[in-house]
C-alpha positions as CSV (number, residue, x, y, z in Angstrom):
1,X,-6.0,217.0,42.8
2,X,-8.0,219.2,40.7
3,X,-7.8,222.9,40.7
4,X,-10.2,224.7,43.5
5,X,-13.5,226.0,41.4
6,X,-14.2,229.6,42.3
7,X,-11.2,232.3,42.4
8,X,-8.6,233.1,45.8
9,X,-10.0,236.1,47.7
10,X,-6.6,237.2,49.8
11,X,-6.8,239.6,52.4
12,X,-3.7,241.1,54.0
13,X,-4.5,242.6,57.2
14,X,-1.6,244.0,59.5
15,X,-2.2,244.1,63.2
16,X,0.1,247.4,63.4
17,X,-0.9,250.5,62.1
18,X,0.8,254.1,62.8
19,X,-2.4,255.9,61.7
20,X,-4.7,254.2,63.2
21,X,-4.0,251.8,65.9
22,X,-5.1,248.3,65.5
23,X,-6.9,250.2,62.1
24,X,-8.4,246.2,60.8
25,X,-9.9,245.7,63.6
26,X,-11.8,248.7,64.2
27,X,-15.5,248.5,63.7
28,X,-17.5,250.4,61.2
29,X,-21.6,249.5,61.1
30,X,-20.7,247.4,64.9
31,X,-18.4,245.2,62.3
32,X,-15.0,245.1,62.3
33,X,-13.0,246.4,58.6
34,X,-11.4,242.6,58.7
35,X,-14.4,241.1,59.3
36,X,-16.4,243.1,56.7
37,X,-14.0,242.1,53.9
38,X,-14.3,238.2,54.7
39,X,-18.7,239.0,54.5
40,X,-17.9,240.9,51.2
41,X,-15.4,238.1,49.9
42,X,-18.1,235.6,50.9
43,X,-21.0,237.6,49.4
44,X,-19.3,236.9,45.9
45,X,-20.2,234.7,43.4
46,X,-17.3,234.3,42.1
47,X,-15.1,233.6,45.2
48,X,-14.6,230.1,46.2
49,X,-11.6,230.1,49.4
50,X,-11.4,233.2,51.3
51,X,-8.2,233.8,53.0
52,X,-6.3,236.0,55.5
53,X,-2.8,237.1,55.6
54,X,-2.1,238.3,59.0
55,X,1.0,238.7,61.4
56,X,-2.0,239.3,64.5
57,X,-3.4,237.2,66.7
58,X,-6.8,238.3,67.3
59,X,-7.3,239.1,63.4
60,X,-6.2,235.9,63.0
61,X,-9.1,235.0,65.6
62,X,-11.8,237.1,64.2
63,X,-10.6,236.1,60.7
64,X,-11.7,232.2,61.4
65,X,-14.3,232.7,63.5
66,X,-15.7,234.3,60.4
67,X,-15.1,231.2,58.2
68,X,-11.7,232.3,56.7
69,X,-8.3,230.2,56.3
70,X,-5.6,232.5,57.8
71,X,-2.1,231.9,56.5
72,X,0.6,234.0,59.2
73,X,2.6,236.6,57.8
74,X,6.1,236.4,58.1
75,X,7.5,240.1,60.7
76,X,10.2,240.7,57.4
77,X,7.0,241.2,55.6
78,X,4.6,242.7,58.5
79,X,6.5,246.6,58.5
80,X,5.4,249.6,57.4
81,X,7.3,249.1,54.3
82,X,6.2,245.7,53.1
83,X,4.4,246.1,50.1
84,X,0.5,244.5,49.7
85,X,2.1,242.2,47.3
86,X,4.6,240.6,49.2
87,X,2.1,239.5,51.6
88,X,-0.1,238.1,48.5
89,X,2.7,236.0,46.8
90,X,3.9,234.4,50.4
91,X,0.3,233.6,51.2
92,X,0.2,231.5,47.6
93,X,4.0,230.2,47.6
94,X,2.2,228.9,51.6
95,X,-1.1,227.6,49.9
96,X,0.7,225.9,46.8
97,X,2.4,223.7,49.6
98,X,-1.2,222.4,50.5
99,X,-2.6,221.3,47.4
100,X,-3.2,223.3,43.1
101,X,-4.1,226.5,43.4
102,X,-7.1,228.7,42.0
103,X,-6.2,230.4,38.4
104,X,-8.1,233.9,40.0
105,X,-6.6,235.8,42.7
106,X,-8.9,238.4,44.6
107,X,-7.6,241.0,46.5
108,X,-9.4,243.0,48.6
109,X,-8.3,245.6,51.5
110,X,-10.1,246.4,54.2
111,X,-9.1,249.9,54.6
112,X,-12.5,250.1,51.7
113,X,-15.4,249.1,54.2
114,X,-18.3,249.0,52.0
115,X,-17.3,246.6,49.3
116,X,-19.8,244.6,48.3
117,X,-20.0,240.8,46.8
118,X,-21.3,242.3,43.6
119,X,-18.6,244.4,43.1
120,X,-16.1,242.1,43.6
121,X,-18.0,240.0,40.8
122,X,-17.9,242.7,38.3
123,X,-14.0,243.2,38.5
124,X,-13.9,239.6,38.0
125,X,-15.7,239.2,35.5
126,X,-13.0,241.2,33.8
127,X,-10.8,238.8,33.7
128,X,-9.9,236.4,30.7
129,X,-6.9,234.7,29.1
130,X,-8.2,236.4,25.5
131,X,-9.2,240.4,27.1
132,X,-6.6,240.9,30.1
133,X,-4.1,239.3,33.3
134,X,-5.7,241.8,36.0
135,X,-8.3,244.5,36.3
136,X,-8.6,246.5,39.4
137,X,-11.9,248.8,41.0
138,X,-11.9,252.9,40.0
139,X,-14.7,255.4,40.1
140,X,-15.3,258.0,37.5
141,X,-13.3,261.8,38.6
142,X,-14.8,265.1,37.8
143,X,-12.3,267.6,38.7
144,X,-9.7,269.4,37.9
145,X,-6.3,268.4,38.9
146,X,-3.1,270.4,39.3
147,X,0.7,269.9,40.1
148,X,2.5,271.6,42.9
149,X,3.4,274.3,40.9
150,X,0.6,275.5,39.1
151,X,0.3,273.3,36.0
152,X,-2.9,271.7,35.0
153,X,-2.9,268.2,34.7
154,X,-6.2,267.6,33.0
155,X,-6.5,271.2,31.7
156,X,-4.9,273.7,30.5
157,X,-5.7,277.1,32.3
158,X,-4.5,279.3,30.1
159,X,-7.2,278.2,28.2
160,X,-10.9,279.4,28.5
161,X,-12.6,277.3,31.5
162,X,-13.9,274.0,30.5
163,X,-16.9,272.9,31.9
164,X,-16.3,270.0,34.1
165,X,-18.3,267.5,31.9
166,X,-16.0,268.6,28.9
167,X,-12.7,267.2,30.7
168,X,-11.0,264.3,29.5
169,X,-13.2,261.1,31.3
170,X,-10.5,260.4,33.8
171,X,-10.9,257.7,37.3
172,X,-9.7,257.2,40.2
173,X,-9.0,253.7,41.1
174,X,-10.3,253.0,44.5
175,X,-8.2,250.7,46.1
176,X,-10.8,248.4,47.2
177,X,-10.3,245.4,44.8
178,X,-7.7,244.1,42.8
179,X,-8.3,240.5,40.6
180,X,-5.4,238.1,38.8
181,X,-4.6,235.6,37.1
182,X,-2.7,233.9,39.1
183,X,0.1,232.4,37.1
184,X,0.1,236.0,35.3
185,X,0.6,237.8,38.8
186,X,3.5,235.3,40.6
187,X,5.2,235.8,36.8
188,X,5.7,240.0,37.1
189,X,4.9,240.4,41.1
190,X,2.4,243.3,40.3
191,X,-1.3,243.2,41.0
192,X,-1.2,245.5,37.3
193,X,-0.4,242.7,35.2
194,X,-0.2,243.5,31.4
195,X,-2.9,243.9,29.7
196,X,-5.1,245.8,32.6
197,X,-8.1,247.4,32.7
198,X,-10.0,249.2,35.1
199,X,-13.5,248.6,36.0
200,X,-16.0,251.0,36.9
201,X,-17.8,251.4,40.3
202,X,-20.7,253.8,40.1
203,X,-20.8,253.4,43.7
204,X,-17.9,252.6,46.5
205,X,-17.6,254.0,49.9
206,X,-14.3,256.0,50.9
207,X,-10.9,255.0,52.1
208,X,-9.9,254.4,55.6
209,X,-6.5,256.0,55.8
210,X,-6.6,258.5,59.2
211,X,-9.0,258.7,61.8
212,X,-11.1,261.3,60.4
213,X,-11.9,258.8,57.2
214,X,-13.2,255.9,60.2
215,X,-15.3,259.0,61.7
216,X,-17.2,259.0,58.1
217,X,-17.5,255.6,57.6
218,X,-19.2,255.0,60.9
219,X,-21.3,258.1,60.1
220,X,-22.3,256.7,56.4
221,X,-22.3,253.1,58.0
222,X,-25.2,254.6,60.8
223,X,-26.9,256.4,58.0
224,X,-27.4,253.1,55.9
225,X,-29.1,251.5,59.0
226,X,-31.4,254.2,59.7
């Protein structure tokens, strides 16, 4: 059988969440977080297949309605301490039993509700055997960082105060999009398969980790809809 065309988008989505109960089914702009991630992947020109890894019946049902495939995530890798990588590797093992795997993988997180297909394509485009084995979304960061003991991380507080624009360029990992060459990811077991390249995205929304984050994202979505 031939290798499938396009990248494989995998979306881990556990049913449990301590901070926000049922987080991945919470709605932003009238659409659940899991469905927003699926739709973003489907809008990408570089993605050929979308699969959700979950331990939750309601999430599985929502994913199937959106046209995504579903992998049942074992309880042993669905707890609070389980890594996303464990879910991705498990899903790849299951999918490989059904046929050849794609050569490229996109890992999306439901906690980033404003991810777009164009952003996914930008991160995917950075992948190439000549340049890197993995790529990930970042956004410019223009702040002064401090350690708890009062020492500066990206500046020297004992020197004259720099302007923000004169700081060494820094970039914040968004947590939204990661792309990997499948063979290299399975070999190293990390989303950062060296060499790895950050892809700068200028307009990204907040991640959802707390109820306040969820409220903020709902407010942003409402403003976008006006």
